[in-house]
N, C-alpha and C positions, 0 to 999 in steps of 0.2 A: 362630914356627910351624915345625914340623918338615917338612922336604922329603920328598917321596914316597919318595926313595931311603933316607931314614932310618927309614922305617916297618919294623916287624919282619915279614919275609916269612912267609907261611903262618899269619897270625893273624886271628882274627875277634873283634871286640868286640861285645857285645850289651848295649844299655841296655834295661831293662824298667821302664817307668814306669806300667803299667796292670795291673790284676788280671784282664784278660780273655783273655790270649793264652798261657796256660801250655802248651797242646799245641803251639803254633807254636814256642815257645822250646825245648821238649824235642825236637821233630822236627828243627829246624835244628841244634841242638847235636849230636844223634846223627849227622846227615849230615856235618857238618863234622869231627867226631871220627873217623868212619869213613874220611875222606879225609886223616887225619893232620894236621888243622889244630889249632892251639892256640886254644882258646876261652876267653874271659874274659867273665863276665857280671856286670853291676852292677844290682841291684834297688833301686829308689827309688820314692817316692810310694806309691800304693796297691798297687804290685807287691810290697811287703813281705809282704802277706798270702799270696802264693804260696809263700813259704818254709815255710809250715806245712802245705801240701798233701802228700799221699802221693807225688804225681808229682814233687815236688822232688827226691826220692831218685834219680830217673833222671838228674839232672845231675851228681851226685856222682861224681867220678873222670873225668868227661868234660870238665869245665870248671873253671877257677879262678873261685870264687864270691865276690862281695863284696856287702854289703848296706849301704845308707845308714842309719847309726846314728840320724841325726836323724829320718828317716821312721819307722823302727822304733819309736822312742820316741813320736813324735807320734801314731801310730795306736794307742797304748796297749799295745804288745807288749813293753815293757821287762819283764825278768824271765823272758821266754820264750826267750831266746837259746839255751839248752841244748836246745831242741826243734828247732832248725834243723840238719839233718844235714849233715855235711861242711863246716861253717863254724865257725871258731874265733874267739876274742875279737878278734884282729887283723883279721879279715875284715869286721868291722863298721866301716865307714870313712866318710869325708866325701866330698863331691862332688869333692874333689881327685883321688880315685881314678878317678872317671868322666872327668875332664879328662885324666888320664894315658892312659886307654884311647883317647880320641879322638885324642890326639897320636901314639900309638905303634902302634895296630892297623892292619894293612894294609886291612882292611875293617871297617865299623862299621854295625850295624843297630839300629834303634830300634823297640820295640814299646810 
């Protein structure tokens, strides 16, 4: 386990595992970004559907975005990766990315 002193100062990790809270995620990201925080967001489970909403564009440039590749495929979205703005091939990741965020982010929020 990483000691609190080893956490990256000024960082916020956000785990999004529900498709119900897009406005909350966008508003929190905007507020953190406005305060010069580094924001990292990981979308998993049914939250992968949020990546196809127009509001998802509001996160681009304000946060590092990662998507659970297994969830994206499991929900039948394979082949639509190019429709997700601001996310490249390497941003489709495993749960190891989520674990990394838990270990390194100064603050961590779950939706």
